N, C-alpha and C positions, 0 to 999 in steps of 0.2 A: 504494500500500500504506500502510495506517495502523497505528500501534502501538496495541495494545489497552490498556485501563485497568490491567490487572495489570502489564504491562511498564512502563508509565509510572510506576506506583507503585514498582516495584523500582528504576527509574532514580533516582527521587526519594530512595529510601532511601540509595543509594550517594552521591548528591550531598550529602545531609544530612551524611554522615560527612566528605566532603572539605571541607565548609564548617564543620566543627566545631560544628554547630548541634544541640544536644540536643533542644530543643523541636521542631525540624523532624523529627528522626529519630523521635521518639515519635509525631508525627502521621502521618508517611509510612509507618511500620511498621504502624500500625493500619489505614491506608488500603489498604496492600498486602494485608493479611489480608482486609479487606472485599471486595477485588477478586479474591480466590481464591488468593493466594500462600500457599504452605505454609512451614513452618519451614526446609526445605532451600533453597528459592528465596530466602527472606529472608537466610539465612546466607550464601548465595553473593553476593548483592548487597552485604551488609556487607563480605565479604572483598574484593570489587572496590573498594569505597569506601576501605577501609583501605589497600589497595595503592596507589591513586592518591594518597591523602593522604600516605602515607609517601614515595613518590617525589617528590612536589612539595616536601615539607619538606626532603628531602635535597638537591634541586637548589637550593632557596633558601639553605640553609646554605653550599653551595659558592659561590653567587653573592655572598653576604655576605662570605665570605672573599676573594673576588676584588676587592671594592671597598674593603675596609678591613682593618686589621691586627688585628682582634679575631676571636674566634670567636663564634658565635651564643650560646654558653652564658655568655660573659662580658659580653654586652651586657645592660644592664637598661633598663627603660622610661625612666628619667630621662636616661640618656646616649643612648639610641636616638632620643629626641625631639629631641635637639640635632644629630643626624647621626651620623657614625661615632664609635665608642667612642674 
């Protein structure tokens, strides 16, 4: 069984969101439409991508807390590059 182009495009829409890649999302949303996806299907793919991204971010915040005494919100790029806050 193979996945058709519309489904592949919808998967790419969701993956673009989890990767926080705006140019990717713009490209894959247009490609999904070219491949026959309607607004409802694209919205559903976006919702799945947002849920995965949100869950991953939450787990990363918990992981950060487990390895250092700071919270993700108190770490800035300067201290993060040196290791734990």
